N, C-alpha and C positions, 0 to 999 in steps of 0.2 A: 834804713828805710829807702834811701835813694837807690841802692843796689837792687832791692826787692822790686821797686817800680820799674827799673830798667829791665830786669829779668822778665817781669810780667809782660812788659811791652813787647819785647822780642819774642816771647813765647806765643803771644797772640798773633803777632805779625807772621811768624813762620807757620803757625797752624792755619791761618787764613790763606796763605800762599800755597800751602800744600793741598788745598781742597780742589785745585784745578789739576786734572790729569791731562797730559799733553803727549801726542804722538806726531812726529814729523818725518818726512822723507823728501829726498831731492834727487835730481838727475845728476849723478856724479860726473858725467861728461860735459855738463853745462859750464860755460865760462861766465860766471856772474859779474865779472868786472866790466863786461861790455854793456850792461844794463844801467841806465841812469834815471829813467823816468817811469812813471806808472799811471794807470787810470783804472777805475772800477768798471766792471762789465755792467752796463746799464740794464741790459736784458735780464741778467741773472739777479740783479738787485731788486727789480720789480717783482720777481717770482718769490722772494723771501716772504714767508707767511708769519711775520711777527709785527708788533706794533711799530708805527713809524718812528716813535721815540727811541725804541731799542735799536732800530735800524740805523738811525742817526748816530746813536751812541757808538755802535760797532764801527761804522764807517769812519767817524771822526777819530776814533781810537786807532784804527789801522793806519789812517793817513798820518796821524801824529807819530806813530812808531816808525813808519817807513821814512818820514822826513828826518827823524832822529838818526836814522841809519844812513842818511845822505841822499836819499832818492827825492825826486821832485814830481809833483803832479803835473801832467801834461795832456794836451788835446791830441798829441801825436806820440803816444807812449811806446816805450820799449817793452813794458810789461803790462799785462792785463790781470787784475785781481778779481777772482770770483769768490763770492761769499755765500754760504748756505748755512741754515740753522735747522735744528730739530729739537724736540724735547720728548722726554719720556717720564713716566711716573713710576718710581720704585716704591713698591708696597712692602712693608715689613710687618710681620706678626710677632708681637712680643708676648712672652709667656710669663705669667706671674703666679707663683704658688702662694696661696693664703693658708697659713697654719695658725689659726687662733687657738691658743692654749688656755684651758680652764683647769687649773691645778696641775696634776701630773699626767693627765691623759688628753691628747689632742682631739677635740670635737670639731666636726664640720670642716674637714680638710677640703679645699677646693682649688681648682686651677682656673685662672682667668686669662683670656687671650684678648689683647688689645691691638688692633691694627693701627699702623701709622704709615704715612707716605711722605715722600719728598719729590720735588720736580727736579730732574736732571736736564740741564741745557747742554746741547751739543753744538759746537761751532766749527765749521769747516772753512778753511782758507786755501784757495788754489792760486798759485802764481804761474801765469802762462806767458810764453814768448809771443809778443804781439805779431811778429812777422811770420813765424812758422806755425803757431798754434799749438806748440808742444808744451806739455806740462813740465815745469822746471822744479817747482817746490810745492809741497802739500803739507798742511798742518791741520790737525783736528784736536779739539780739546773738549773735555766734559767736566761739569761741575754743578753744584747745587745752585738753583736760582732763588732769588729773594724778591719779595714783592715790595720791599721798602725802597723808595726812590733814591734816597741818599746812598744806601749801600749798593744799590743796583748800578749806579754810575761807577762806583769804585770796583764793583765786581766785574763789570764788562771791561773796564780798563785793565784790570789785573788779568782777566782771561786773555785779552788780545796781546798784552805785553808778554805773558808766558808763552803764548803760541808763537809769536814772532821773535822770541829770544834767540832761536837758533838760525833765523834767517840771516844770510851774510850781509855785512855792512858794505856800503859802496866804497871801493878802493879807488881813490883818485890817482891818476897816473901823470 
């Protein structure tokens, strides 16, 4: 029974983590070891058209992930982080065939179509050199959004950690 619960836990964990699709790119000529601090682009943050609660969740999650990688928040940063979000609704049409049988011969065969939809959230993170203004790293992720507050905190945290997973850690010299 204990192994069943362990397998079930890890199955759910891996399925929930795989729901976020991530794409990242970076400037291969950039020397990431010279950057030590970051700040958010206030102008870009104001333009994000999401709730203030979700905005706060995203920014605090990015800040936490960057600090875990060794970077510090600064008023005179080496890096500027831009954040942008979008959402889209994916609509699916499911087809069901109804074959009620009465004896040996099927009567009243019919096909039913049922639409369903889900909201896909898109998160874009750009890391820019504060001095030159050049784009150093870019990540975008997409995944299903949830309206449940408890899972929304976890979902956004998972989203951001998956996105910043490939961002280089600060190497102290």
